[in-house]
Each structure stands twice: as C-alpha cells, then as structure tokens.
FISEVEX-283040 format. One line per 3 residues: their letters; for each residue x, y, z of C-alpha. Coordinates in steps of 0.25 Angstrom, whole numbers, plus 5000, padded with zeros to 4 digits. Layout:
a = X Y Z; ...
This chain:
mql = 4981 5003 5075; 4975 5014 5066; 4961 5009 5058
kky = 4960 5010 5044; 4949 5017 5039; 4941 5007 5036
qnd = 4943 5002 5050; 4939 5016 5056; 4926 5016 5044
tlg = 4921 5004 5050; 4924 5008 5065; 4914 5022 5061
vik = 4903 5014 5056; 4903 5004 5069; 4902 5018 5077
eyf = 4894 5025 5070; 4884 5012 5070; 4885 5010 5084
aal = 4881 5026 5088; 4870 5025 5080; 4865 5014 5089
gtk = 4861 5026 5098; 4851 5030 5090; 4848 5019 5082
tpe = 4844 5005 5082; 4855 4996 5074; 4846 4993 5065
eay = 4845 5008 5061; 4859 5011 5065; 4865 5001 5056
kai = 4855 5006 5044; 4859 5018 5046; 4874 5016 5046
tes = 4877 5006 5032; 4866 5014 5024; 4871 5029 5028
sld = 4878 5028 5015; 4881 5022 5000; 4894 5019 5006
mmt = 4888 5014 5016; 4879 5005 5009; 4888 5001 4998
rlg = 4900 4996 5008; 4890 4985 5017; 4882 4979 5005
nlr = 4870 4968 5005; 4879 4970 5022; 4871 4981 5026
hyd = 4859 4974 5031; 4856 4975 5046; 4853 4962 5053
ell = 4844 4963 5065; 4852 4951 5070; 4853 4949 5085
lqr = 4838 4955 5085; 4834 4946 5099; 4822 4939 5091
gvs = 4833 4929 5085; 4836 4922 5099; 4836 4908 5101
edw = 4824 4901 5110; 4837 4897 5116; 4841 4908 5122
rse = 4826 4912 5126; 4827 4901 5133; 4838 4905 5143
gss = 4829 4919 5148; 4830 4928 5136; 4819 4934 5131
kdg = 4817 4937 5115; 4817 4952 5121; 4829 4952 5130
lqa = 4838 4958 5122; 4830 4967 5116; 4827 4970 5132
snt = 4842 4973 5134; 4846 4980 5124; 4836 4989 5116
rsg = 4837 5004 5117; 4826 5012 5120; 4815 5011 5113
esn = 4818 5001 5103; 4811 4991 5099; 4823 4981 5093
gdf = 4834 4974 5101; 4844 4972 5092; 4858 4978 5097
pvv = 4869 4981 5087; 4876 4971 5078; 4884 4976 5066
sir = 4895 4970 5057; 4907 4976 5052; 4912 4971 5039
vpt = 4929 4972 5037; 4936 4962 5028; 4947 4952 5033
ggg = 4958 4960 5036; 4951 4971 5038; 4953 4973 5052
kti = 4940 4969 5058; 4943 4966 5074; 4950 4980 5075
iaa = 4937 4985 5069; 4930 4978 5082; 4941 4982 5092
hav = 4938 4997 5088; 4924 4996 5086; 4921 4990 5101
kii = 4924 5006 5106; 4916 5011 5096; 4904 5003 5100
aea = 4908 5003 5115; 4907 5017 5113; 4894 5020 5106
qgr = 4886 5012 5116; 4894 5019 5128; 4903 5008 5133
eyp = 4915 5011 5141; 4918 4995 5141; 4913 4986 5133
lvi = 4909 4971 5133; 4915 4966 5119; 4913 4952 5114
wfa = 4922 4950 5102; 4920 4937 5094; 4930 4931 5086
pse = 4925 4922 5075; 4933 4910 5081; 4943 4906 5094
air = 4954 4908 5083; 4949 4922 5080; 4947 4925 5094
rqt = 4958 4920 5102; 4965 4931 5090; 4957 4941 5093
aea = 4958 4938 5109; 4972 4940 5107; 4972 4953 5101
lkk = 4964 4961 5109; 4973 4955 5121; 4986 4963 5115
pkh = 4987 4976 5120; 4994 4981 5107; 4985 4973 5097
pyr = 4976 4985 5090; 4961 4977 5093; 4966 4979 5105
qal = 4974 4992 5106; 4958 4998 5101; 4951 4993 5110
dea = 4961 4998 5120; 4960 5011 5114; 4946 5011 5114
fwg = 4944 5008 5129; 4957 5014 5135; 4965 5002 5138
nvr = 4952 4994 5147; 4951 4984 5135; 4950 4966 5141
ifd = 4950 4957 5131; 4945 4943 5135; 4942 4931 5127
lde = 4930 4921 5131; 4939 4913 5140; 4944 4925 5148
vat = 4931 4932 5151; 4928 4924 5165; 4941 4934 5170
msp = 4932 4944 5167; 4928 4956 5178; 4916 4966 5181
adl = 4928 4978 5179; 4934 4973 5165; 4921 4975 5161
egn = 4915 4988 5166; 4930 4992 5164; 4937 4990 5150
aci = 4931 4984 5138; 4931 4971 5137; 4931 4961 5125
vva = 4928 4945 5126; 4934 4939 5115; 4926 4927 5109
teq = 4920 4917 5097; 4903 4916 5097; 4906 4902 5101
afv = 4908 4905 5115; 4897 4910 5116; 4888 4904 5107
kkd = 4878 4895 5120; 4879 4881 5112; 4894 4881 5113
kak = 4900 4880 5126; 4910 4870 5124; 4922 4881 5123
ynv = 4916 4894 5131; 4902 4894 5141; 4899 4910 5141
ykh = 4886 4907 5146; 4889 4900 5159; 4888 4905 5173
sen = 4901 4906 5179; 4906 4913 5192; 4915 4921 5181
feq = 4905 4931 5178; 4899 4933 5193; 4906 4944 5195
hfa = 4899 4951 5183; 4888 4946 5187; 4885 4956 5200
tir = 4877 4967 5192; 4871 4959 5178; 4857 4958 5179
yee = 4848 4947 5170; 4846 4952 5156; 4838 4943 5144
gmd = 4847 4937 5139; 4855 4932 5150; 4857 4918 5154
ale = 4852 4918 5168; 4851 4908 5179; 4840 4901 5187
tkt = 4841 4914 5196; 4837 4922 5184; 4852 4931 5184
pkf = 4862 4930 5174; 4871 4919 5173; 4885 4923 5175
sfv = 4889 4920 5160; 4898 4928 5152; 4887 4931 5143
nlv = 4877 4935 5152; 4890 4945 5156; 4891 4951 5141
hsr = 4876 4951 5140; 4874 4960 5152; 4886 4969 5145
hpi = 4880 4971 5130; 4893 4967 5124; 4898 4973 5111
viv = 4900 4962 5103; 4912 4961 5093; 4910 4949 5082
dea = 4921 4944 5071; 4916 4940 5059; 4903 4942 5062
hkm = 4898 4933 5050; 4901 4919 5058; 4891 4925 5071
ase = 4879 4926 5064; 4872 4915 5066; 4859 4914 5073
lsk = 4867 4906 5084; 4878 4918 5086; 4866 4930 5086
etl = 4861 4922 5097; 4875 4923 5105; 4877 4937 5101
rrl = 4862 4941 5109; 4867 4934 5122; 4879 4943 5124
aps = 4868 4954 5123; 4878 4963 5114; 4877 4977 5113
avl = 4882 4978 5101; 4888 4967 5091; 4898 4972 5079
gls = 4902 4961 5069; 4915 4960 5062; 4917 4954 5048
atp = 4921 4952 5034; 4911 4947 5029; 4897 4950 5038
drg = 4884 4944 5031; 4871 4952 5030; 4867 4950 5045
nnt = 4880 4954 5052; 4874 4972 5049; 4886 4973 5044
lys = 4889 4991 5045; 4903 4992 5037; 4909 4984 5029
vha = 4921 4988 5025; 4929 4985 5009; 4939 4977 5008
kel = 4947 4986 5000; 4946 4997 5013; 4955 4987 5018
fde = 4964 4987 5006; 4964 5002 5007; 4969 5003 5021
qmi = 4980 4992 5015; 4974 4981 5026; 4974 4970 5013
klp = 4983 4970 5004; 4975 4966 4991; 4974 4962 4980
iel = 4977 4946 4981; 4984 4942 4969; 4980 4928 4968
vef = 4988 4916 4961; 4983 4902 4960; 4989 4889 4957
rdq = 4981 4877 4953; 4994 4868 4950; 5006 4868 4960
weq = 5006 4873 4973; 5020 4876 4973; 5020 4886 4960
avf = 5011 4895 4972; 5020 4893 4982; 5031 4897 4972
aai = 5021 4910 4968; 5020 4913 4980; 5034 4912 4985
akr = 5038 4922 4975; 5027 4934 4978; 5033 4935 4991
qel = 5047 4937 4986; 5041 4947 4976; 5035 4953 4987
ekl = 5046 4952 4996; 5055 4960 4988; 5044 4970 4985
ada = 5041 4972 4998; 5057 4973 5000; 5058 4985 4987
ela = 5049 4991 4996; 5058 4992 5009; 5070 4995 5003
qgs = 5063 5006 4996; 5057 5012 5007; 5044 5010 5004
ggy = 5038 5000 5013; 5041 4992 5025; 5047 4977 5028
lrp = 5038 4966 5021; 5039 4952 5021; 5028 4946 5013
lvl = 5025 4932 5018; 5016 4922 5011; 5006 4912 5016
fqa = 5006 4898 5012; 4994 4890 5014; 4998 4875 5013
qak = 4988 4866 5013; 4981 4859 5025; 4988 4846 5029
tkt = 4980 4834 5024; 4983 4822 5016; 4981 4827 5003
adv = 4988 4841 5007; 4999 4844 4995; 5004 4856 5002
pve = 5003 4856 5017; 5012 4865 5027; 5025 4856 5028
vlk = 5025 4855 5012; 5022 4870 5007; 5033 4872 5018
rfl = 5043 4862 5013; 5042 4867 5000; 5044 4882 5002
vet = 5058 4876 5010; 5063 4868 4999; 5058 4870 4985
aki = 5053 4888 4987; 5067 4889 4997; 5059 4896 5007
pek = 5068 4896 5020; 5061 4891 5031; 5062 4902 5039
eia = 5054 4912 5031; 5041 4900 5032; 5033 4899 5046
vvt = 5021 4888 5047; 5010 4891 5053; 5000 4881 5054
geq = 4991 4876 5067; 5002 4867 5069; 5013 4877 5066
kel = 5013 4892 5070; 5027 4897 5066; 5022 4911 5065
dgi = 5018 4912 5078; 5027 4924 5086; 5031 4927 5073
dvn = 5029 4942 5067; 5032 4941 5051; 5030 4956 5049
dpk = 5044 4956 5057; 5056 4958 5047; 5064 4946 5053
cpv = 5053 4936 5052; 5058 4929 5041; 5042 4922 5036
ryi = 5039 4923 5023; 5030 4911 5021; 5019 4906 5031
itv = 5015 4893 5030; 4999 4888 5035; 4987 4881 5030
qal = 4977 4888 5037; 4972 4904 5039; 4983 4908 5047
keg = 4978 4915 5061; 4966 4924 5062; 4973 4939 5063
wdc = 4986 4935 5057; 4988 4948 5049; 5003 4949 5041
paa = 5004 4960 5031; 5016 4954 5024; 5008 4942 5020
yvl = 5008 4944 5008; 5006 4930 4999; 4997 4918 4999
csv = 4999 4904 4993; 4991 4893 4997; 4993 4878 4991
ani = 4980 4875 4998; 4969 4875 4988; 4961 4887 4987
ssn = 4949 4883 4987; 4937 4888 4997; 4951 4889 5008
kdt = 4947 4898 5017; 4962 4898 5022; 4968 4902 5011
iql = 4958 4914 5010; 4962 4918 5026; 4977 4916 5022
lgr = 4974 4927 5010; 4968 4936 5021; 4982 4936 5029
vmr = 4988 4938 5017; 4981 4951 5013; 4979 4956 5025
qpn = 4991 4969 5028; 4986 4975 5042; 4994 4987 5046
aar = 5003 4987 5033; 5004 4998 5022; 5002 4995 5008
rkt = 5016 4991 5002; 5022 5001 4988; 5024 4990 4981
pql = 5009 4985 4974; 5014 4969 4977; 5013 4971 4990
nrs = 5002 4976 4992; 4994 4964 4988; 4991 4948 4992
yaf = 4994 4937 4985; 4989 4922 4984; 4995 4910 4976
vms = 4986 4897 4977; 4980 4886 4974; 4970 4886 4965
kaf = 4961 4873 4959; 4954 4880 4948; 4958 4894 4942
gsa = 4954 4907 4950; 4947 4899 4961; 4957 4906 4970
aae = 4953 4919 4966; 4938 4917 4968; 4942 4908 4984
fae = 4949 4923 4985; 4940 4932 4983; 4929 4923 4989
glr = 4938 4922 5001; 4940 4938 5003; 4927 4941 4999
krg = 4923 4932 5012; 4934 4942 5020; 4927 4955 5018
fee = 4930 4957 5004; 4919 4962 4994; 4917 4953 4981
tea = 4923 4965 4972; 4936 4967 4984; 4937 4953 4984
msa = 4937 4952 4968; 4947 4962 4965; 4957 4959 4976
ivp = 4961 4944 4971; 4971 4946 4959; 4972 4933 4953
vqp = 4986 4933 4946; 4989 4923 4936; 4996 4910 4940
vff = 5011 4911 4941; 5020 4898 4935; 5030 4894 4940
idg = 5043 4891 4931; 5055 4882 4934; 5067 4890 4934
edg = 5081 4887 4939; 5084 4900 4947; 5070 4899 4952
enl = 5068 4913 4948; 5056 4919 4940; 5046 4909 4943
fnq = 5035 4916 4939; 5030 4920 4925; 5016 4923 4921
pds = 5016 4923 4905; 5005 4930 4897; 5003 4916 4892
vtv = 4999 4903 4892; 5006 4888 4887; 4999 4877 4883
sse = 5007 4864 4882; 5010 4856 4870; 4998 4848 4868
vye = 4989 4859 4871; 4993 4870 4863; 4993 4858 4852
aia = 4978 4855 4855; 4973 4870 4855; 4982 4879 4847
nsl = 4974 4877 4836; 4962 4880 4845; 4964 4894 4849
pdd = 4959 4908 4846; 4965 4916 4834; 4968 4928 4845
iev = 4976 4918 4855; 4991 4918 4853; 5000 4904 4855
tan = 5013 4900 4853; 5020 4886 4850; 5030 4884 4859
png = 5041 4877 4856; 5037 4866 4866; 5024 4864 4859
sgt = 5018 4873 4871; 5009 4884 4868; 5009 4897 4872
iav = 4995 4905 4873; 4998 4923 4874; 4988 4927 4882
ead = 4982 4941 4877; 4974 4953 4882; 4968 4954 4867
isd = 4961 4938 4867; 4947 4937 4868; 4940 4931 4880
esa = 4934 4921 4868; 4947 4918 4864; 4952 4916 4879
skv = 4942 4908 4883; 4945 4898 4871; 4959 4895 4876
anl = 4954 4893 4889; 4945 4881 4884; 4956 4878 4876
lhe = 4966 4874 4887; 4955 4869 4896; 4951 4857 4887
kgq = 4964 4854 4886; 4966 4854 4902; 4974 4866 4903
tal = 4962 4873 4912; 4973 4883 4921; 4980 4886 4909
aaq = 4967 4890 4906; 4965 4899 4915; 4977 4904 4916
flk = 4975 4908 4900; 4961 4916 4904; 4970 4924 4917
kva = 4979 4927 4909; 4969 4934 4897; 4962 4939 4908
rkk = 4973 4946 4914; 4978 4951 4899; 4966 4957 4898
sek = 4965 4965 4911; 4978 4971 4909; 4975 4977 4895
ada = 4961 4980 4901; 4968 4986 4912; 4979 4995 4904
gpa = 4967 5006 4902; 4970 5016 4894; 4981 5018 4887
epv = 4985 5032 4890; 4986 5039 4899; 4992 5030 4911
kme = 4991 5040 4922; 4983 5048 4925; 4987 5061 4934
fpk = 4975 5070 4939; 4982 5082 4949; 4977 5083 4963
lca = 4970 5096 4967; 4977 5103 4977; 4978 5118 4986
avq = 4991 5124 4990; 4989 5129 5005; 5002 5134 5013
gef = 5011 5128 5002; 5007 5116 5004; 4998 5107 4994
cfd = 4983 5103 4999; 4977 5093 4994; 4965 5086 5002
aee = 4957 5092 5013; 4964 5085 5025; 4979 5095 5019
aqe = 4967 5106 5018; 4962 5106 5032; 4977 5106 5038
lag = 4985 5116 5028; 4973 5126 5029; 4975 5125 5043
edl = 4962 5120 5047; 4960 5122 5062; 4950 5108 5066
cke = 4950 5112 5081; 4946 5128 5078; 4934 5121 5071
lee = 4930 5113 5082; 4932 5125 5093; 4925 5133 5085
kha = 4913 5124 5078; 4912 5113 5087; 4913 5117 5101
tla = 4904 5113 5106; 4893 5102 5104; 4878 5105 5098
dge = 4864 5102 5106; 4861 5089 5104; 4874 5085 5098
fei = 4879 5076 5110; 4868 5069 5119; 4866 5059 5129
keq = 4855 5051 5131; 4857 5047 5144; 4845 5037 5144
gdr = 4844 5032 5129; 4849 5023 5118; 4863 5018 5125
fvl = 4867 5025 5140; 4862 5025 5154; 4870 5035 5162
eln = 4865 5034 5177; 4874 5038 5190; 4878 5028 5200
gne = 4884 5033 5211; 4896 5041 5207; 4896 5034 5194
ikq = 4890 5036 5180; 4886 5025 5173; 4884 5021 5159
qfa = 4876 5009 5154; 4871 5004 5141; 4855 5005 5141
sgq = 4853 4991 5135; 4860 4985 5149; 4868 4984 5162
mtf = 4883 4988 5156; 4887 4999 5163; 4898 5004 5155
lqe = 4903 5016 5161; 4908 5013 5176; 4915 5025 5186
lkt = 4911 5036 5179; 4914 5046 5190; 4903 5059 5189
ela = 4914 5068 5192; 4917 5068 5178; 4922 5082 5171
pgd = 4921 5089 5159; 4936 5086 5158; 4935 5073 5159
vvn = 4926 5072 5148; 4935 5080 5139; 4946 5073 5143
ala = 4938 5058 5138; 4935 5063 5126; 4947 5070 5123
amt = 4954 5056 5124; 4944 5050 5115; 4945 5061 5103
rhn = 4956 5062 5093; 4958 5070 5080; 4972 5072 5075
ala = 4968 5086 5071; 4966 5093 5084; 4976 5092 5097
pra = 4971 5084 5106; 4971 5097 5116; 4962 5104 5105
mrg = 4952 5092 5106; 4953 5093 5121; 4950 5105 5121
wia = 4939 5104 5112; 4932 5093 5117; 4931 5100 5132
giv = 4924 5112 5124; 4914 5102 5120; 4912 5094 5134
nhl = 4912 5107 5143; 4901 5113 5134; 4892 5100 5135
vaa = 4895 5100 5150; 4891 5117 5152; 4884 5118 5140
kgf = 4876 5105 5138; 4876 5100 5152; 4882 5087 5150
ape = 4889 5081 5162; 4900 5078 5161; 4898 5062 5162
qly = 4889 5062 5152; 4901 5066 5141; 4909 5057 5147
cfr = 4899 5046 5146; 4895 5048 5133; 4910 5054 5128
ykl = 4911 5044 5116; 4897 5051 5110; 4903 5064 5113
rdr = 4916 5059 5107; 4908 5058 5094; 4901 5071 5095
lys = 4918 5078 5095; 4922 5068 5085; 4910 5073 5076
hia = 4914 5088 5079; 4928 5085 5076; 4927 5077 5061
eav = 4915 5089 5057; 4926 5099 5062; 4937 5092 5052
rta = 4926 5092 5042; 4925 5108 5044; 4939 5111 5044
rek = 4942 5102 5033; 4931 5107 5023; 4935 5122 5025
ayq = 4951 5117 5023; 4948 5111 5011; 4940 5123 5005
evf = 4949 5132 5010; 4962 5125 5001; 4955 5120 4989
fdd = 4944 5129 4988; 4948 5142 4993; 4957 5153 4984
ahp = 4967 5154 4995; 4970 5139 4991; 4969 5137 4975
aev = 4968 5123 4974; 4975 5118 4961; 4980 5104 4955
dve = 4991 5098 4958; 4997 5091 4945; 5009 5084 4952
raf = 5004 5077 4963; 4994 5073 4954; 4987 5059 4955
vld = 4992 5049 4945; 4984 5038 4940; 4990 5027 4934
ktl = 4986 5014 4931; 4990 5009 4942; 4978 5016 4949
yrn = 4970 5006 4959; 4977 4995 4959; 4981 4995 4973
qal = 4967 4997 4975; 4965 4980 4977; 4949 4981 4978
lkv = 4946 4991 4969; 4934 4987 4965; 4932 4988 4949
yrg = 4921 4990 4939; 4917 4977 4933; 4907 4981 4926
syr = 4905 4976 4909; 4906 4992 4905; 4919 4994 4900
fnk = 4926 5007 4901; 4935 5010 4894; 4944 5023 4898
hfl = 4944 5019 4911; 4959 5023 4916; 4962 5008 4922
gth = 4956 5002 4913; 4944 4994 4912; 4945 4985 4921
rip = 4950 4992 4934; 4940 5005 4934; 4935 5006 4952
efd = 4922 5002 4952; 4911 5013 4952; 4902 5018 4962
gql = 4888 5015 4954; 4878 5005 4963; 4877 4996 4950
kyg = 4886 4985 4950; 4902 4986 4947; 4898 4999 4952
ege = 4890 5006 4940; 4881 5018 4941; 4879 5031 4936
efe = 4895 5033 4939; 4900 5020 4930; 4890 5028 4921
cak = 4899 5039 4919; 4912 5031 4919; 4906 5026 4907
lid = 4903 5039 4902; 4921 5045 4905; 4924 5033 4898
ahg = 4915 5036 4886; 4920 5048 4887; 4927 5053 4872
kvk = 4936 5064 4880; 4940 5053 4892; 4954 5046 4890
twl = 4954 5040 4903; 4946 5040 4916; 4948 5033 4932
rnl = 4938 5029 4941; 4942 5035 4950; 4943 5026 4963
dkc = 4939 5034 4975; 4945 5033 4989; 4957 5031 4982
ees = 4971 5036 4986; 4976 5031 4971; 4962 5042 4964
fwl = 4961 5055 4960; 4955 5063 4971; 4953 5078 4973
pla = 4952 5084 4990; 4939 5085 4996; 4936 5090 5011
har = 4935 5077 5017; 4940 5065 5007; 4945 5065 4994
ffp = 4937 5066 4981; 4937 5055 4970; 4932 5058 4959
dfa = 4925 5047 4951; 4933 5048 4939; 4946 5053 4934
gvl = 4950 5055 4920; 4958 5059 4908; 4953 5067 4896
ddg = 4959 5065 4881; 4964 5076 4883; 4971 5075 4896
rlf = 4965 5082 4905; 4960 5074 4917; 4944 5072 4925
aie = 4938 5069 4935; 4924 5067 4937; 4916 5062 4947
ykg = 4901 5057 4946; 4890 5059 4957; 4875 5055 4958
ahl = 4864 5065 4957; 4861 5063 4972; 4874 5068 4976
rna = 4875 5080 4966; 4873 5091 4977; 4880 5083 4988
kdt = 4893 5091 4996; 4903 5080 4993; 4898 5081 4978
lek = 4899 5096 4977; 4915 5095 4984; 4920 5086 4975
dai = 4914 5092 4963; 4920 5105 4970; 4933 5098 4972
grl = 4935 5092 4957; 4931 5105 4950; 4942 5113 4957
wae = 4951 5103 4953; 4948 5104 4939; 4946 5120 4940
rsg = 4963 5119 4946; 4968 5110 4936; 4968 5120 4923
grc = 4960 5113 4915; 4966 5099 4916; 4957 5092 4926
lya = 4942 5093 4925; 4930 5085 4934; 4917 5084 4937
tvf = 4906 5079 4945; 4897 5072 4935; 4883 5069 4937
mdn = 4871 5060 4930; 4865 5073 4926; 4871 5086 4930
ngl = 4863 5096 4926; 4857 5091 4914; 4870 5085 4908
nvq = 4873 5069 4907; 4886 5063 4912; 4891 5061 4898
sql = 4887 5078 4897; 4895 5079 4911; 4907 5073 4906
drl = 4906 5080 4890; 4907 5094 4898; 4917 5090 4908
fas = 4928 5084 4897; 4924 5097 4889; 4927 5106 4899
C-alpha cells in the first residue's frame, strides 16, 4: 500500500525523534524537534507541550506496596548518566479518516530499529472491545495493508495475538518474531479482573521465566521471585506500546497501567490529543483532502418540519450524482461509481416517529425504491455482511442504520447522509457523516459535484446542524477554521406536489408569505424591499444583494413577530447568499489571467522543473556517488558498544545484542563467521532508490562496507548489528548526491546559455474565477479590512502568513498597498504549494510567489514578500534569481520583484512604484 505524503511526513518525524534519543533525553529530543522550525511550531500550536506524565514519582502507594519502589522504573529504564527515569511517550495527531492504524503499523519498525531490536514485543491498546476485535482481525489478515506493512518490515516474521491467546505464546515466538498483542486498557487495569486477569500466576507462562530475573516493578511471589504472569513477562521485555485514541488514556489510573508494563516507548495516536499527550506532529485535515482521503466540502441542508422532505432530497441528490458518475464513465474520464445514501432512522422507542421499519416502508411504498436496493444494518439486522457494496453487480444504493456503522467501515461510494433523527448532540450522526466523507484509495473525480459530501438532516433551530457538524469535525481532528470551511450550508429545498414526480425541488430568490401575514406587514416593510401581491392574496418578497443589513433585519423581525420564525431565517440566509455571490464576483475584468511558464529546450524537449532538468541533462547519480560519496568520513559512523542503547557481548559462538536497560536479548544466533559480503547483501536488500539500478547500488554499498572493514577496522558483526544506522547514513549520502545532481542540472538548464530559458505562452497558467474552488479547507482572510481588487473577490482571499489574527502582518500590509495601487487592475493572493497556482521552478521545489496580478496596461506581475531576516537566505536569493529570469525572458510582458519592508532606503510603496513603472 502506497503511503500518502502526510503519512510519510509523520513517520519521518517519528523516526527523527526516536533517533535523537540516542544522545538526548525524551524531553530534550521532543523540544529539539518541535521547536526546529516555525512551520513545526505553527503546526502544533498549543499542543507543543512536553509533560513528564510517566515519571515514577506519580505511582500510587497501592503499587509501591506490592514490591515496587519509587525509583524502581528509573533504575531499570535510565540511560547512563541521566537523573530522570522517564521513557519516551509521544503522540501523533491525525484527523479521522487519516489512517492512524497504518501509520502505527509502519512506526513499529521505526521504533524497533532505533532501539536496535530485531523482533520487538508490541502491546497495542485499542479504545474499545469492538475496535480491539476489528484491529486484531485486520492485523491477522495476510492481505490487509496493516499486516502487509508489518510483514514487509519484519520479513514475514510476525505473530498477532488477541489477549485471550497470549497463553499460547512461546519463547520461540518472542525470539524469532515481532509479536503484537492487541488489547484494551481495561484488561490491564488492576482493579478490574472481571474479564482478563493478566496479573494472575499461571503455569502457562512458566517456560518464559527460566531466564527472567525479578525486577523492581514486577509482581512477586513470597519467595521474591516474579509471578509467572503475563504482565511480568511484558515487563521483562520492555515492550513498544501503541495507544489508539491516546487522549482516552490520560487518567492517573491509565498512566499507572502503562508504568506497570515498563515500556521502552509509548506512541499514541489521536484525532484530538490534549496538551498532556506530548504531541510530536500534527496532520492538518487539508492534507487529508489534498491526498484525496476525504470528500469535502460537505453541503448541508437542514429541515425542521417534515422528515419526508429530507428523504426525498437525499434520494434526488443520489440520483443526480449517479447520472454524473455514469456520464463520466461513458466519457472514459472516471471509473464505475454507484453513489450510496446512508439513512439514519430513529432508535425504536415509544416516542419514535421514524424507526427503521417506518423509514424502509416509506422508501419502498412511497418513494418507490426497489427493495433490493435497500440494506438494513442494525444490531439485529446485518444485511451488508458478506456484501461488497463497491462491486458493480451489487444493487444496494440505500443503507438504513440507527447507530454508527462498525468502526473501520470505509466506502468511497457513500456520498449522502440523511438523518431523520434530530441532529442535536447526536454523536452517531456525526460518526455517520465521517463515513460519508471518507474516500480511501479513491481518486478525485473530474465532476466537482462528485468530490463533495452531502447531508440532509432534521434540526430544531436554524443553523444548529451546521454548528453541531462543525463541532463534530473539531472533535475529530479538524482545526476550527478547517471545520468551519468544511461545512457549506445550502438553502433548504421545498417539496412541490407534481403529477409526474419530476422537478420535486426549487429554490427561488424570494420568499412567499400567506395572505394574513402579507396584509399585516405590507405597510411596515422598508422602502428598499420589493414586494409583490399575488392573485390569491399572498405576497412575494424579492431577495436582492442590495438590501441593507438594517432592512433585512427589520423584515426578519416582522416575520418573527407574526410567528414566521423559520421563514425569517430563510429570508436572512437568502440575502446573505445574494450578497456573497455579488462580493465573489470580484472585478469585472479580467475574467482570467494567463501567466506564461518558464521553460528551457533540452534535446528538443521542453523542460519546466528541476526534476525534468536532471533527467534531460543526463546527470548521473551513480557517478556522483562514486566520485564524492565512495567512503564515509571519519566520525561519520561510530559504534558505542557500551553505552546509550546497546551491549554487544560474545557468548560462545554468538554475538548477542542486548537492550542496555533490561534483560531482553534482541539478536539471537548471530554467527561470528559473518563476512563483509553478508553485510553488503543485508544493506542492499534494505536500500532502494528509483534512480539507481540494484546492481549499481550494490556496487556502491560494497565499496563503503569494504572500506569500513579494511581501513576503519570495523568487524562485519558490528556492521551487521548496526546495519540500520549504517543504512541511514547511506540514505543521507544518496540524498546529498541527488541534491547535488539536481542543482547542477537546474543551473545548467535554466541559467546556462547552452539552453536559453524562455517563457511559454501556449502552456500558460490559466487562472480563472473557479480558482481554489476545490480547495475545500482553504483558509480565507476573515479580517475587517476590505480589499477591492482581489481577483476572486473580497470573501475568497487565501489567508496571509502573518502571526497576527487572520494571518495579518507584514505580508498583509504589502497586500493592502498592492490593492490600493493606482496601476493595479487586479491581483491574487497566490496560494502556496497548490497545483492550480502560478509557480516557477527551483532546484528542489517549486516557487509560488506571494502575489500575482495584472496592471491596467495589461502587463503581468509577480511579487514575493520577505522579512528582513531572510534577505540573504539561500532560499530568498534562489527565488529572486528565477523570478527575475522569468521577467527578463518575457520581453517586458512580465514584472517581478522581491519586496522587503525596507530595501536600501525604499519602503514597500516605493518598491511597488519602481516595479510598476519599469
């Protein structure tokens, strides 16, 4: 299974943290990584906080009385020279739908390698019995991505155990396999012995204790020998602990439970960690959207009276989406898709109006839905069991449930949620919405409507469902601004009795009031409100964008006073939509901007970025490695055989690698007859790069290994034991070689006269009014300043990068001057790292200037704003060089400048004047 970029980024930070523990305390390593950059600090926000939550000083008197001392864990887990005995405890924040479990599966190998473990013992805590069963089931399936990740990491030597299966675990299992025990916290809470008793002395575990000595923190028999209990076995192995939904294990009892296991590391995963979870990395919901893991935004329609309207609306939406999907399939632009509706019926109680049987009967008898297209999934009815709803032969289009579908149910064809239960504080509705949002392993569609989620719900008050949904998203890992922008309220549709059953819905730009209400309020309406008397005595109030806020409020109050509260809310919403549409219209001209691309012709082919440059220029990565990376420098690779993490000792004919803080032996039967070629084979199997052929890679590795053995005096056994550390050094050299080769090609292609760069008008970036519409979680500027010339209108300006509220700061001040400049016709806040935006090539990335726009005379401009502290940074100089080259090769059609608060005595206004006058 190919990991997503944000998943790889998350695993990269986990790897960096556990590697840093070789020289730093857990707290020092945490601070070094979380304070490493402004991006990291911003990403974590108030979650960037380290809490020594598992230090031994927090253990209760209860535990101490059983044979443990206050310093027991410190004695067993402290590295040489340290005064604190805390073991690493960190969490990762991943929003719901982001694949926490697959990240955890890959993280096991990373942590084990950092600790020098061949085969670790892992205790995997699930938050509930249901999720425990589902997780264990998935990990046991050979073809499941979770299991495949573990099998690949440990060469297929993986054993998975439910907690009730651990009595069958043998010493051979532990010595020759990565053993993963899936459990819940409740099974280890000593006060709860109802279901599992992991503390009980049992002869089933006796075989493990032949070599296990008593340690502080273990439960002991009267003979001062350890009980033959599973907890004592786990304690002796110092397991890696994975905690799903880590925020639920924040109590003192939970912490004490973890301490008893004497873990070597604890990795938590949560959509909503708190400050006490030591959050190491935070994934944004937008990253999930960018990787096509979720369908956003969510179009939300609220109904307050007739649940039948919500059901009909959901059916109509599903039919609309299926027609769009079929059209895509016919055109060859999309694969098969049969959109599904998830109906949430009311729980069966004495007061329930729409339980499952009522809803199903309505679908079959009134809506005329074929019964074969309906599946009921409740505690008693499980009509989806054994059915693949993604199969084109499957007829199911509607699924009725009451509570959330089982954890882990992911179906990218689920598009529409319809709940006839009131939304207020209904967590099951929010969980069902999560099922609709997810689209794992499904590509984004060409038709915009097929990239969204839809919800039709019952709500007692106007706007309450939107608030509940936004709050629900925040509780599932969305930031506040992401949650707000993910929900798009849509005007409620209205049922029309039609003979042919078609055109069931409309949405006029007006509201109609009864004759009694019209007669009562007609003379009190403001002058700027247009109202028309209808033949039947009713009145129609027109909705226009030019209605003042004062007049709109007065109309709403008049309707409210006459008992028409729902109609009043409807009127206000229509006015707001009209105003928004008008504001979004932006400047009348131009309707699009076309920015030419910078390119160079190499061997008859156009080259647009550094990666293409490296391929076309023929920069040889293998040659770069052989010439400049043939050996490791002095001090670059060292082994401390007695120290932070490992003890290597000769035992007969075996080298045993032992975790320094305990009795666990991690490498068994490692023969001393190892030759350099064995090390080369092991490293070659672990080291890959798509630009290097396996034969070339093996040859390069052989040269480095032979040099380490012959010239540096390392024994093959040492290199083999520390092969992961050596592999990491190899990868760092490959990365440096790639960087050098790409820089060389970039300079040669774009700045060498042999390949004169030019601007390509035919392959221009075409920016029109639909720009960023599919950026579902786009953060927009919500401050009080009104920009008049922004290309996308006042209400669709991507947020600025400042540290003040709404991103205001120096860049924001620059935008104000651009907007107010007399020569600027229109401008755009050019979104960073977005394929739709205008960009220029850099050696290792793409450059997205902060601002792009058009002058009144038709010339284009691009502007990058930089703080004074970045004036001479390499990144700033490289961006300035490529920006100037783009402008230079445009023949005067394009302008570029890097702008500073003060540039050789010129303020921002003067720098803009100079640029636009050139």
